[in-house]
C-alpha positions in Angstrom: -6.0 38.0 -64.8 -8.6 37.1 -67.4 -6.5 33.8 -68.0 -6.1 33.1 -64.4 -10.0 33.5 -63.6 -10.7 31.1 -66.6 -7.9 28.6 -65.1 -9.6 28.6 -61.8 -13.3 28.0 -62.9 -11.9 25.2 -65.4 -10.0 23.7 -62.3 -13.6 24.1 -60.3 -15.2 22.3 -63.2 -12.3 19.8 -63.3 -12.8 18.9 -59.5 -16.7 18.4 -60.1 -15.9 16.3 -62.8 -13.6 14.1 -61.5 -15.8 13.8 -58.3 -18.5 12.7 -60.5 -16.1 10.2 -62.2 -14.6 8.8 -59.0 -18.3 8.2 -57.7 -19.4 6.5 -61.2 -16.0 4.2 -60.6 -16.7 3.8 -57.1 -20.4 2.4 -58.2 -18.8 0.6 -60.9 -16.1 -1.0 -58.4 -19.0 -1.7 -56.3 -21.1 -3.4 -58.8 -18.2 -5.7 -60.0 -17.4 -6.8 -56.7 -21.1 -7.4 -55.6 -21.4 -9.0 -58.9 -18.3 -11.1 -58.4 -19.6 -12.1 -54.8 -23.5 -12.8 -56.2 -21.8 -15.1 -59.0 -19.9 -17.0 -56.5 -23.2 -17.4 -54.5 -25.2 -18.1 -57.4 -22.5 -20.6 -58.6 -22.8 -22.6 -55.0 -26.5 -22.6 -55.5 -26.4 -23.9 -58.9 -24.2 -26.6 -58.3 -26.2 -27.6 -55.2 -29.4 -27.1 -57.0 -28.5 -29.1 -59.9 -27.2 -32.1 -57.5 -30.2 -31.9 -55.6 -32.5 -32.0 -58.9 -30.4 -34.8 -60.6 -30.7 -37.0 -57.4 -34.5 -36.4 -57.0 -34.9 -37.3 -61.0 -32.9 -40.3 -60.5 -34.6 -41.4 -57.7 -37.8 -41.1 -59.6 -36.6 -42.9 -62.8 -34.8 -45.6 -60.6 -38.3 -46.0 -58.5 -40.3 -46.3 -62.2 -37.7 -48.9 -63.6 -38.1 -51.0 -60.3 -42.0 -50.9 -60.4 -42.1 -51.7 -64.3 -39.8 -54.6 -63.3 -42.3 -55.4 -60.3 -45.8 -54.9 -61.9 -47.4 -56.8 -58.7 -45.8 -54.0 -56.3 -47.2 -51.2 -58.5 -50.7 -52.6 -58.7 -50.6 -53.3 -54.7 -48.2 -51.1 -53.3 -49.8 -51.6 -49.8 -46.9 -53.6 -47.5 -44.6 -53.3 -50.6 -41.0 -53.5 -48.9 -39.9 -51.2 -51.6 -42.5 -48.4 -51.3 -42.3 -48.6 -47.5 -38.6 -48.1 -47.7 -38.9 -44.7 -49.4 -38.4 -41.8 -47.3 -39.5 -38.2 -48.5 -37.2 -35.6 -47.1 -37.3 -31.6 -47.7 -37.7 -30.4 -50.5 -39.7 -33.4 -51.7 -43.3 -33.0 -50.3 -44.5 -36.4 -51.9 -43.9 -39.5 -54.2 -47.3 -40.5 -55.6 -48.4 -43.7 -57.9 -51.0 -43.0 -60.6 -52.9 -45.2 -62.7 -54.7 -44.5 -65.7 -54.5 -40.4 -64.6 -55.7 -41.1 -61.0 -53.4 -41.2 -58.1 -54.1 -44.2 -55.8 -50.8 -44.5 -53.5 -49.0 -41.3 -51.6 -45.9 -41.3 -49.8 -46.4 -40.4 -47.2 -49.9 -40.3 -46.4 -49.7 -37.7 -43.8 -49.9 -34.3 -44.9 -50.8 -35.5 -48.3 -54.6 -36.3 -47.9 -55.3 -33.5 -50.3 -53.9 -35.4 -53.3 -55.1 -38.8 -52.3 -57.3 -40.2 -55.1 -56.6 -37.1 -57.2 -58.1 -37.3 -60.7 -55.7 -35.8 -63.1 -58.4 -35.2 -65.8 -60.1 -32.8 -63.7 -56.9 -30.7 -63.6 -55.9 -29.5 -67.0 -52.6 -27.7 -65.8 -51.3 -31.3 -65.0 -52.3 -33.0 -68.1 -50.0 -31.1 -70.4 -46.7 -32.6 -68.7 -48.6 -36.1 -68.2 -49.1 -36.5 -72.0 -45.6 -35.7 -72.6 -44.4 -38.4 -70.7 -46.8 -41.1 -72.0 -45.9 -39.6 -75.4 -42.0 -39.6 -75.1 -41.7 -42.3 -72.2 -39.3 -40.2 -70.5 -39.0 -38.0 -67.5 -40.7 -34.8 -67.9 -41.2 -31.6 -65.5 -44.2 -29.7 -64.9 -45.2 -26.2 -65.4 -44.7 -24.1 -62.0 -48.0 -24.3 -60.1 -49.3 -24.4 -56.3 -48.9 -27.8 -54.8 -52.5 -29.0 -53.7 -51.1 -30.1 -50.3 -49.1 -27.0 -49.2 -50.5 -24.1 -51.3 -46.9 -23.1 -52.0 -45.1 -22.8 -55.2 -43.9 -26.3 -56.6 -42.9 -28.4 -59.4 -43.9 -32.2 -60.2 -41.2 -34.6 -61.8 -42.9 -37.5 -63.9 -41.8 -40.4 -65.0 -44.1 -43.2 -66.8 -44.1 -46.9 -65.7 -43.9 -49.3 -68.4 -47.1 -51.5 -67.7 -49.5 -53.6 -69.9 -51.2 -51.9 -72.8 -54.4 -51.3 -70.6 -52.5 -49.4 -68.0 -51.0 -46.0 -67.9 -48.7 -46.0 -64.8 -46.7 -43.0 -63.5 -44.2 -42.0 -60.7 -44.6 -38.4 -59.9 -42.5 -36.8 -57.3 -43.7 -33.1 -55.8 -41.2 -30.9 -54.8 -41.7 -27.7 -52.8 -39.4 -24.8 -55.0 -38.8 -22.8 -51.5 -37.6 -25.9 -49.7 -35.7 -26.9 -52.6 -33.9 -23.4 -52.7 -33.1 -23.5 -49.0 -31.9 -27.0 -48.9 -29.6 -26.1 -51.7 -27.9 -23.1 -49.6 -30.3 -20.2 -50.4 -30.2 -17.4 -47.7 -33.1 -15.2 -48.1 -32.0 -12.7 -45.6 -28.9 -11.8 -47.8 -30.2 -12.4 -51.5 -33.4 -12.6 -53.1 -33.6 -15.4 -55.8 -36.2 -15.0 -59.1 -36.1 -18.2 -61.0 -37.7 -18.3 -64.4 -38.5 -21.6 -66.4 -37.6 -22.0 -69.9 -39.1 -25.1 -71.4 -39.2 -25.8 -75.4 -43.0 -26.8 -75.1 -44.3 -23.7 -73.7 -43.6 -19.9 -73.1 -41.3 -19.1 -70.3 -42.9 -19.2 -66.6 -41.7 -17.4 -63.7 -41.2 -20.1 -60.9 -40.3 -17.4 -58.1 -40.6 -13.6 -58.5 -41.9 -11.2 -60.9 -40.8 -11.3 -64.5 -40.4 -7.3 -64.6 -38.0 -7.3 -61.7 -36.5 -10.4 -63.3 -35.9 -8.8 -66.8 -33.9 -5.9 -65.0 -31.5 -7.8 -63.3 -28.1 -9.0 -64.9 -27.7 -12.7 -66.2 -27.5 -15.3 -63.6 -26.9 -18.9 -63.7 -28.6 -22.0 -65.5 -29.9 -25.2 -63.9 -30.6 -28.0 -66.4 -34.0 -29.8 -66.3 -35.5 -32.9 -67.9 -36.9 -32.1 -71.4 -34.0 -29.8 -72.3 -35.8 -27.3 -69.9 -33.7 -24.8 -68.0 -34.2 -22.8 -64.7 -32.7 -19.5 -65.1 -31.7 -17.9 -61.5 -31.1 -14.5 -60.9 -30.2 -12.6 -57.6 -31.1 -9.4 -56.2 -28.5 -7.1 -54.6 -28.4 -7.0 -51.0 -30.0 -4.3 -49.0 -27.2 -3.7 -46.8 -24.7 -3.0 -49.6 -26.9 -0.5 -50.9 -26.4 1.6 -47.4 -22.8 1.2 -47.3 -22.5 2.0 -51.0 -24.3 5.5 -50.6 -22.3 6.2 -47.3 -19.1 5.6 -49.7 -20.5 7.8 -52.4 -21.3 10.5 -49.8 -17.7 10.4 -48.8 -16.3 10.5 -52.0 -18.5 13.7 -52.9 -17.3 15.2 -49.7 -13.7 14.4 -50.2 -14.0 15.6 -53.8 -15.7 19.0 -52.9 -12.7 19.3 -50.0 -9.9 18.7 -52.0 -11.1 20.8 -54.9 -11.7 23.5 -52.4 -8.3 23.2 -51.3 -7.0 23.2 -54.6 -8.6 26.4 -55.4 -7.0 28.2 -52.5 -3.9 27.2 -53.0 -4.1 28.4 -56.7 -5.6 31.7 -55.4 -3.0 32.1 -52.6 0.0 31.0 -54.9 -1.0 33.7 -57.4 -1.6 36.4 -54.6 -5.2 36.8 -54.9 -5.7 36.0 -51.2 -3.2 38.6 -49.9 -4.4 41.9 -48.3 -7.3 39.8 -47.0 -6.0 39.7 -43.5 -4.3 42.2 -41.4 -1.4 41.1 -38.6 -2.7 44.2 -36.6 -6.2 42.9 -36.4 -8.0 45.3 -38.4 -10.3 44.5 -40.9 -8.8 45.1 -44.8 -10.6 46.7 -47.6 -10.5 43.3 -49.8 -12.0 41.2 -46.7 -14.8 43.7 -46.4 -15.7 43.8 -50.2 -15.5 39.7 -50.2 -17.9 39.6 -47.0 -20.1 42.3 -48.5 -20.7 40.3 -51.3 -20.1 36.6 -50.4 -22.5 36.9 -47.5 -25.6 37.7 -49.3 -24.7 35.0 -51.7 -24.3 32.4 -48.9 -27.5 33.3 -47.6 -29.6 32.9 -50.7 -28.0 29.7 -51.2 -28.9 28.5 -47.9 -32.4 29.9 -48.4 -32.6 28.3 -51.6 -31.5 25.0 -50.1 -33.9 25.3 -47.3 -36.9 25.9 -49.8 -36.0 23.1 -51.9 -35.3 20.8 -49.2 -39.0 22.0 -47.8 -40.7 21.5 -51.3 -38.7 18.1 -51.6 -40.4 17.1 -48.4 -43.6 18.4 -49.4 -43.8 16.3 -52.6 -42.6 13.3 -50.8 -45.2 13.8 -48.0 -47.7 14.1 -51.0 -46.2 11.0 -52.7 -46.6 9.3 -49.6 -50.2 10.4 -48.8 -50.9 9.4 -52.5 -49.2 5.7 -51.8 -51.1 5.3 -48.6 -54.4 6.4 -50.1 -54.0 4.0 -53.1 -53.0 1.0 -50.9 -55.9 1.8 -48.5 -58.2 1.7 -51.3 -57.0 -1.3 -53.1 -57.0 -3.2 -49.5 -60.4 -1.7 -48.9 -61.6 -2.9 -52.0 -60.4 -6.5 -51.4 -61.7 -6.6 -47.8 -65.1 -5.7 -49.1 -64.7 -8.6 -51.7 -63.5 -11.0 -49.1 -66.1 -10.1 -46.6 -69.0 -10.1 -49.2 -68.3 -13.8 -50.0 -70.2 -15.0 -46.9 -73.4 -13.2 -47.9 -73.4 -14.5 -51.4 -73.1 -17.8 -49.9 -75.9 -17.3 -47.0 -78.3 -17.1 -50.0 -78.1 -20.8 -50.5 -80.7 -20.8 -47.8 -83.2 -20.5 -50.7 -82.2 -24.0 -52.2 -83.4 -25.5 -49.0 -86.8 -23.5 -49.1 -87.3 -24.8 -52.8 -86.6 -28.3 -52.0 -83.5 -28.4 -54.2 -81.5 -29.2 -50.9 -82.8 -31.2 -48.3 -81.7 -31.5 -44.5 -82.0 -35.3 -44.8 -79.4 -35.7 -47.7 -76.3 -34.8 -46.3 -74.1 -36.3 -49.1 -75.7 -33.7 -51.4 -75.5 -30.7 -49.0 -71.7 -31.6 -48.2 -70.9 -32.1 -52.0 -72.9 -28.8 -52.7 -70.9 -26.9 -50.1 -67.5 -28.0 -51.3 -68.5 -27.2 -54.9 -69.2 -23.6 -53.2 -65.9 -23.3 -51.4 -63.9 -24.3 -54.7 -65.4 -21.6 -56.7 -65.1 -19.0 -53.4 -61.5 -18.8 -52.3 -61.9 -16.7 -49.6 -64.5 -18.6 -48.0 -63.3 -20.6 -44.8 -66.7 -22.4 -43.9 -70.1 -23.0 -45.5 -72.1 -25.1 -42.9 -75.4 -26.3 -42.0 -76.9 -27.2 -38.5 -80.4 -29.1 -38.2 -82.7 -29.0 -35.2 -81.0 -31.7 -33.7 -78.0 -29.8 -33.5 -76.1 -32.2 -36.2 -73.3 -30.2 -38.1 -72.4 -30.7 -41.6 -69.8 -28.2 -43.1 -67.3 -27.7 -46.2 -64.4 -25.8 -44.9 -60.7 -24.7 -45.6 -58.5 -24.8 -42.7 -57.3 -21.3 -42.0 -54.1 -22.6 -40.6 -51.3 -24.8 -41.5 -49.8 -25.5 -45.1 -52.4 -27.9 -46.1 -55.3 -25.4 -47.4 -57.1 -28.1 -49.3 -61.0 -28.7 -48.8 -62.2 -30.4 -45.9 -65.5 -31.9 -45.0 -66.6 -32.4 -41.6 -69.4 -33.3 -39.4 -70.6 -34.2 -36.0 -73.9 -36.1 -36.0 -75.8 -38.3 -33.5 -74.0 -41.3 -35.7 -70.7 -40.2 -34.4 -72.0 -39.4 -31.0 -71.6 -35.6 -31.7 -67.8 -36.0 -32.1 -66.3 -34.0 -35.0 -64.9 -35.8 -37.9 -62.6 -33.9 -40.2 -62.1 -35.7 -44.0 -60.3 -34.5 -47.0 -62.1 -34.2 -50.0 -61.3 -35.9 -53.5 -62.3 -34.3 -56.8 -65.7 -36.0 -57.1 -66.5 -33.9 -53.8 -66.4 -37.0 -51.8 -64.9 -37.3 -48.3 -61.9 -39.2 -47.8 -62.0 -42.5 -45.5 -59.8 -41.4 -43.4 -60.0 -38.5 -40.9 -59.0 -36.3 -38.1 -60.8 -36.2 -34.9 -61.9 -33.0 -33.6 -64.2 -31.6 -30.7 -65.6 -34.9 -28.9 -69.0 -33.4 -28.2 -70.0 -30.5 -30.5 -73.8 -29.4 -30.6 -74.2 -26.5 -33.0 -77.2 -25.3 -31.1 -74.8 -24.2 -28.4 -73.0 -22.0 -31.0 -73.7 -18.1 -31.2 -74.4 -18.2 -34.9 -76.9 -21.1 -34.8 -78.9 -19.0 -31.8 -78.7 -15.8 -33.4 -80.2 -17.1 -36.6 -83.1 -19.1 -34.7 -83.9 -16.2 -32.5 -84.2 -13.3 -35.2 -85.0 -15.6 -38.2 -83.3 -13.6 -40.6 -80.1 -13.3 -42.2 -77.6 -11.5 -40.1 -73.8 -11.0 -39.3 -72.6 -13.0 -36.2 -69.4 -11.5 -34.2 -66.2 -13.0 -34.4 -65.9 -16.5 -32.9 -63.4 -18.9 -32.0 -63.5 -22.0 -33.9 -64.5 -25.1 -32.1 -63.1 -27.9 -34.5 -60.1 -28.7 -32.1 -58.2 -30.6 -34.4 -55.0 -32.2 -33.0 -53.1 -30.6 -35.8 -54.7 -27.3 -34.9 -55.4 -26.1 -38.5 -58.6 -24.9 -37.5 -57.3 -22.7 -34.6 -58.3 -18.8 -35.0 -61.3 -16.9 -35.5 -64.0 -16.4 -38.2 -66.5 -13.8 -38.9 -69.6 -14.4 -40.9 -73.4 -14.5 -41.7 -75.8 -16.9 -40.6 -79.7 -17.5 -41.6 -82.5 -19.6 -40.6 -83.3 -22.6 -43.0 -87.1 -23.4 -43.8 -88.5 -26.0 -45.9 -90.8 -25.7 -48.7 -93.5 -25.9 -46.1 -92.1 -22.9 -44.0 -90.9 -25.2 -41.3 -87.9 -24.3 -39.5 -85.4 -27.1 -40.1 -82.1 -25.5 -39.3 -79.4 -22.6 -39.7 -77.1 -22.2 -42.4 -73.9 -19.9 -42.0 -70.9 -19.0 -44.3 -67.9 -17.2 -42.7 -64.5 -16.1 -43.5 -61.3 -16.6 -41.1 -59.5 -13.7 -39.9 -56.4 -15.1 -41.0 -57.7 -14.6 -44.6 -58.3 -10.9 -43.6 -54.5 -11.0 -42.5 -53.4 -12.2 -45.7 -55.3 -9.7 -47.9 -53.6 -6.8 -45.7 -50.3 -8.5 -45.9 -50.6 -8.4 -49.6 -50.8 -4.5 -49.5 -48.0 -3.5 -46.7 -45.6 -2.3 -49.3 -43.0 -5.0 -48.8 -43.9 -4.9 -45.1 -43.2 -1.0 -44.7 -46.8 0.0 -44.1 -48.8 -1.4 -41.3 -52.4 -1.9 -42.3 -55.0 -2.6 -39.2 -58.7 -3.7 -39.7 -60.7 -2.9 -36.9 -64.5 -2.7 -35.6 -65.9 1.1 -35.1 -64.8 0.7 -31.3 -61.4 0.1 -32.0 -61.5 -4.1 -31.4 -59.0 -5.7 -33.8 -59.9 -8.0 -36.3 -56.8 -8.3 -38.6 -53.5 -6.9 -39.2 -50.9 -6.8 -42.1 -48.2 -8.2 -39.5 -50.3 -10.8 -38.4 -50.3 -9.4 -34.9 -52.3 -11.2 -32.0 -55.9 -10.1 -32.0 -57.1 -12.0 -29.3 -56.4 -14.3 -26.2 -58.1 -17.5 -25.5 -58.0 -19.7 -22.5 -60.3 -22.9 -23.5 -63.8 -21.6 -24.0 -62.8 -18.1 -22.9 -62.0 -15.6 -25.6 -60.9 -12.1 -24.8 -60.5 -9.8 -28.2 -57.8 -7.2 -28.0 -58.3 -3.6 -29.0 -56.0 -1.4 -31.1 -54.8 -0.2 -27.4 -54.2 -3.6 -26.2 -52.0 -4.7 -29.2 -48.2 -5.6 -28.9 -47.3 -3.5 -31.8 -46.3 0.0 -30.8 -47.3 1.3 -34.1 -50.9 -0.1 -33.8 -51.0 1.4 -30.3 -50.2 4.7 -31.1 -52.7 4.6 -34.0 -55.5 3.9 -31.4 -54.9 7.4 -29.9 -55.4 9.3 -33.0 -58.4 6.8 -34.5 -60.2 7.2 -31.2 -60.7 10.9 -31.7 -62.2 10.5 -35.3 -60.1 13.6 -36.5 -60.3 14.2 -40.2 -57.1 14.8 -42.3 -54.0 13.0 -42.8 -52.6 13.2 -39.2 -48.8 11.9 -38.6 -47.4 10.1 -35.4 -44.1 9.2 -34.2 -43.0 5.7 -33.3 -39.6 5.0 -31.7 -38.1 7.9 -33.9 -39.8 6.9 -36.8 -42.9 9.2 -38.2 -45.5 7.5 -39.6 -48.4 9.0 -41.9 -51.7 7.7 -40.9 -54.8 7.4 -43.2 -58.2 5.3 -42.9 -61.5 4.7 -44.1 -64.8 3.1 -43.0 -66.1 -0.1 -44.2 -69.8 -0.8 -43.8 -71.1 -4.3 -44.8 -74.8 -4.5 -45.8 -76.7 -5.6 -42.5 -73.5 -6.1 -40.9 -70.9 -4.1 -38.6 -69.3 -0.8 -39.4 -65.4 -1.5 -39.7 -62.3 0.7 -39.9 -59.6 0.0 -42.0 -56.2 2.0 -41.2 -52.7 2.3 -42.8 -49.6 3.7 -41.3 -46.9 4.6 -43.8 -43.3 5.3 -42.4 -42.0 8.4 -43.8 -38.5 6.4 -44.1 -40.1 4.5 -47.3 -39.4 8.0 -49.2 -36.1 8.6 -47.5 -33.8 7.3 -50.0 -35.3 9.2 -52.6 -35.3 12.5 -50.6 -32.1 12.0 -49.7 -30.8 11.4 -53.3 -32.6 14.5 -54.3 -31.0 16.3 -51.1 -27.5 15.3 -51.8 -27.5 16.6 -55.4 -29.2 19.9 -54.3 -26.4 20.1 -51.7 -23.5 19.6 -54.5 -25.0 22.0 -56.9 -25.2 24.5 -53.9 -21.6 23.8 -53.4 -20.7 24.3 -57.1 -22.8 27.7 -57.2 -20.8 28.8 -53.9 -17.5 28.2 -55.3 -18.2 29.7 -58.6 -19.6 32.7 -57.1 -16.7 33.0 -54.5 -14.1 32.8 -57.4 -15.9 35.6 -59.5 -16.0 37.8 -56.0 -12.6 37.2 -55.3 -11.3 38.2 -58.8 -13.6 41.5 -58.8 -12.4 42.5 -55.1 -8.9 42.0 -56.3 -9.6 44.0 -59.3 -11.0 46.8 -57.4 -8.7 46.8 -54.2 -5.5 46.2 -56.7 -4.6 50.0 -57.2 -5.3 50.8 -53.4 -3.0 47.9 -52.3 -0.3 49.0 -54.9 -0.6 52.4 -53.3 -0.3 51.2 -50.0 3.1 49.3 -50.7 4.2 52.3 -52.4 3.6 54.5 -49.4 5.1 51.8 -47.3 8.2 51.8 -49.3 8.5 55.5 -49.0 7.8 55.3 -45.1 11.1 53.0 -45.1 13.0 55.8 -46.8 12.9 54.0 -50.4 12.5 57.5 -52.3 13.5 55.8 -55.6 10.3 53.4 -55.7 8.5 54.4 -58.7 4.8 55.4 -58.8 2.8 52.1 -59.2 0.2 52.1 -62.2 -3.5 52.6 -60.4 -5.1 51.6 -63.8 -7.7 54.0 -65.6 -9.9 55.3 -63.0 -9.8 59.1 -62.6 -10.2 59.2 -58.7 -7.2 56.8 -58.2 -5.0 58.7 -60.5 -5.6 62.1 -59.0 -4.9 60.4 -55.6 -1.9 58.8 -57.1 -0.3 62.1 -58.5 -1.4 63.9 -55.3 0.6 61.3 -53.1 3.6 61.6 -55.3 3.8 65.4 -55.1 3.7 65.0 -51.4 6.4 62.4 -51.5 8.8 64.8 -53.3 8.3 67.6 -50.9 9.0 64.8 -48.1 12.2 63.5 -49.8 13.6 67.0 -50.2 12.6 68.0 -46.6 14.1 64.6 -45.6 17.5 65.0 -47.4 18.0 68.3 -45.8 17.4 67.1 -42.4 19.7 64.0 -43.1 22.4 66.5 -44.1 22.3 68.5 -41.1 22.1 65.5 -39.0 25.3 64.0 -40.7 27.3 67.1 -40.1 26.3 67.2 -36.3 27.1 63.4 -36.1 30.6 63.8 -37.4 31.4 66.7 -34.9 30.2 64.6 -32.2 32.3 61.8 -33.4 35.4 63.5 -33.5 34.8 65.1 -30.1 34.0 61.4 -28.7 37.2 60.1 -30.3 39.3 62.9 -28.9 37.6 62.5 -25.4 38.5 58.4 -25.6 42.1 59.3 -26.6 42.4 61.8 -23.6 40.9 59.0 -21.2 43.6 56.7 -21.8 46.7 58.9 -22.7 48.9 60.7 -20.4 48.5 64.2 -21.2 52.4 65.1 -20.5 54.2 62.3 -22.1 51.7 61.0 -25.0 52.0 57.7 -23.5 49.1 55.5 -22.0 48.3 56.5 -18.8 47.7 54.3 -15.9 44.1 53.7 -16.3 44.8 52.4 -20.2 47.7 50.5 -18.6 45.4 48.5 -16.1 43.1 47.6 -19.0 45.6 46.8 -21.5 48.2 44.9 -19.6 45.3 42.6 -18.3 44.0 41.7 -21.9 47.5 41.0 -23.1 48.0 38.8 -19.9 44.9 36.9 -20.4 46.0 36.4 -24.2 49.4 35.1 -23.2 47.8 32.7 -20.8 45.5 31.4 -23.6 48.6 30.9 -25.8 50.9 29.7 -23.0 53.7 32.5 -24.4 56.3 34.3 -22.7 55.5 37.8 -21.2 58.0 40.6 -19.8 57.6 43.6 -18.0 60.1 46.7 -17.6 59.6 48.9 -14.6 61.7 52.5 -15.6 62.7 55.0 -13.2 64.5 58.3 -13.7 67.7 58.6 -11.2 67.5 61.5 -8.8 64.7 63.3 -10.7 63.6 64.9 -7.9 66.6 66.8 -7.4 66.6 67.6 -11.1 63.1 69.3 -10.6 64.1 71.2 -7.6 67.4 72.4 -9.6 66.0 73.0 -13.0 62.7 73.6 -12.6 59.4 71.7 -13.2 59.1 72.9 -17.1 62.5 71.4 -17.5 61.6 68.4 -15.9 58.4 67.8 -18.1 60.9 68.1 -21.0 63.0 65.7 -19.9 59.9 63.3 -19.2 58.7 63.8 -22.6 62.3 62.8 -24.0 62.4 59.7 -21.8 58.8 58.8 -22.8 60.0 59.3 -26.7 62.7 56.6 -26.0 60.5 54.3 -24.6 57.6 54.8 -27.3 60.3 53.6 -29.6 60.6 50.3 -28.0 57.1 49.6 -28.2 56.1 49.3 -31.9 54.8 45.8 -31.8 50.8 45.2 -31.3 51.7 43.2 -28.1 54.1 46.2 -26.7 52.8 48.9 -24.5 54.8 51.9 -22.9 52.9 53.7 -20.2 53.5 56.2 -17.8 53.2 54.8 -14.4 53.5 57.9 -12.1 55.7 60.7 -11.6 59.1 59.9 -13.0 58.2 56.0 -13.2 57.4 54.2 -16.7 56.2 50.7 -17.5 57.0 48.7 -20.8 55.0 45.8 -21.5 56.3 43.2 -23.7 54.2 40.5 -24.7 55.6 37.2 -26.5 59.0 38.4 -25.4 61.3 35.9 -23.7 63.7 37.0 -21.0 66.7 37.4 -23.2 64.8 39.8 -25.6 63.8 41.7 -22.5 67.1 42.0 -21.4 68.4 43.4 -24.6 65.5 45.9 -25.1 66.1 47.2 -21.5 70.2 47.5 -22.1 69.0 49.5 -25.4 66.8 51.6 -23.3 69.6 52.5 -20.8 72.2 53.1 -23.6 69.6 55.5 -25.7 68.8 57.5 -22.3 72.7 58.0 -21.7 73.3 59.1 -25.2 70.9 61.7 -24.7 73.3 63.3 -22.4 70.4 65.3 -20.6 72.3 67.5 -18.0 72.0 66.7 -14.6 74.2 68.5 -12.4 73.3 66.4 -9.2 73.8 63.0 -10.8 77.0 61.4 -10.4 77.3 61.0 -14.1 76.4 64.5 -14.9 73.5 63.8 -17.0 70.2 61.9 -16.8 70.4 58.1 -16.2 67.3 55.5 -15.5 67.2 52.5 -13.7 65.4 49.6 -15.3 63.6 46.5 -13.0 63.0 43.5 -15.3 60.5 40.5 -14.5 59.8 38.1 -17.1 58.0 34.6 -17.5 58.7 32.1 -20.1 55.5 30.3 -20.1 52.5 32.3 -19.0 50.1 29.5 -17.2 46.7 29.7 -16.0 46.4 30.7 -12.5 49.3 33.1 -12.6 48.4 36.8 -12.1 49.8 39.9 -13.8 49.9 41.8 -10.6 52.5 39.2 -9.4 54.9 39.8 -12.4 54.2 43.7 -11.8 55.5 43.3 -8.0 58.5 41.4 -9.2 59.4 44.0 -11.5 59.2 46.9 -8.9 61.5 44.7 -6.5 63.8 44.4 -9.4 63.5 48.0 -10.1 64.4 48.6 -6.1 67.6 46.4 -6.6 68.8 48.5 -9.5 68.5 51.5 -7.3 70.1 49.9 -4.5 73.0 48.7 -6.9 73.9 52.2 -7.8 71.4 53.2 -10.4 72.0 53.7 -14.0 71.5 49.8 -14.7 69.1 46.6 -15.1 68.2 44.5 -12.8 
């Protein structure tokens, strides 16, 4: 028993171990399959990427070679057929020509105004690659950095142009990395690509992605670049693969648990440990009672443990979610305060006008100073000044579009109040080319101007719609900021200065803290009017000059609408809400700007962000619960078997006794004293029952034998003629029909003798009935001697008539037998004074059938024999007819 218990426990452990191995094998197989698919994907990306980069490098070198051969074209590119024939397509953002570290020509000019006239000496990040190109005379690649014209990650391929000694010419091709990857076949919805640049001249740089995640990924593919540089490209696994993988792992775990359970049941049943659990009479058994009384509390305890464990995991998950929400909220709030603090700092520049450092009459100095301020304040969108004539001067950073480089814009009396937007070069001077904006812009009509003029103090102004109205719509959107009145050194009002931040900037800040788009962050005013969201949801509606601000309740985002109902109550704590079946944890904080409006920053974090970890812990807990339940059940089954085995043995022994198997030995009931006493008592009772039963059986056997003899005698009497000892008429009817049917089946011969004692009535009258009975017996004896075969039958037909049935007897043989009977009766010489011959004679009628066929009836043959007997009597008796 102990060995069996050990074997079953080992089987349980083996099943659990094999299930874990199957899970690991499935994980390994999934990883290999995914890696194979990912390797094929990366190989395609590598091949396409290498081909495109090689083509870009070749074009760059060819252009440098052609320009070196045509120096006049390089020095005077305008109108050149060679340069006019060039076309840039994704992923090439621009092709630029530079002389002595300064760009003087860009292809195309549109969307590349930001780099026109760029002085590389002012951008140290460019000089390293430029110097290497001039030193080596070969094509080089720059370090990864954000392109000036798109503010997106890019790289620049540079090839020096061989010009006279006093000129340093170069062709530079700017490549947008994201566009390059997409053009090479990258599918961001399937895989995330991380790219690291290995360059012999400087340390490794991440081109795309973060280095920590990159180091955790398996090796990918390499793309070669100029200067023996290499792009190391690796891929993140697909999220959909994780879901299907988890489902497959759960199925393996469930299948392993089910199979192990079935094997344990089979093993226990095979060794009889499950016998005695159930009764065919629908009555509960002792073993089942013990098993239920023991296992039920264990199951209840395990369920309670699982529920408590699940509850604790949920609580920990909620706490982690709350901490994560509060951390993101605090980080986002800190950055929002930093962003909204920049307008206030910029507005303090009003003091420079008061000290005559800046003068309203020197617009170039004002614009240059404003541009410098925007360079050191990356979150500032506008820094503007308007004089008392309503003339407008500003440095700006477009809130929309891809080109976020600095602009200078003005609307003056000289321009007919038309807004003109210029790009800014490295010397903080406006470009010659410009974009036309609002055709009639008067700053005095704007709320920020009127507020500062009315209050004569620095104050925040409410969000307003930008009125630049450029054809590229790069200035579409709202801004919020501070305006302050300007006074000269004589305290004469000379205009208004304003500094603001585009609300789209606040969108970007919130988006950086949305936990990979899992959280929803919302910045609003105290009354619930929207300012910014992490999902860049619409916060206003505009129809020309009409502006309608949207509130939380007006948002198209259902999560934001749900937040409105909770935030409006201003309740404390960390409430939760449910949107489209998803539970969100909500947290918020107030942001108070100095001398400004009170804002509210809220975050809604979905509970599903912790689901993966929670589900993994819950699955492990369920597996542990199943293992504990199986182990406990095995121990309980063995213990209950040990307890109930003696009683079951006694029950089986009593059943054998009940069936009369008195030789069954008394079973071993173990060392328990009560069980031993019960067994001996039952054994004594069994011996007494055996003795009593034996005596009853003896008496029954005697009575049974007597009854059998009486029944046999009665049966013999019922078919035997009492006088002659032959078969009687009843027996004749039964046996003759049976013999006739047998002859029909065998198509054999059949004969029938009808015998009658001649003048027997006269014999009885003369000699008496006693003498007549003796004569009948003597004739019957003769007939009986001729019916020795199994198919022969001699019977008394009635009175002095007899019948001899001869089956399977042909006619000739029947005639011989009839003759023998006739002769035997004559030889008896029984005296009969009234017979002509003086002794007893018989007349015999014979009827025979050579082949008894179906359809023939025995009665017909009997009738024929009777007719033949009549003929014998008519012919004189003592003969066969």
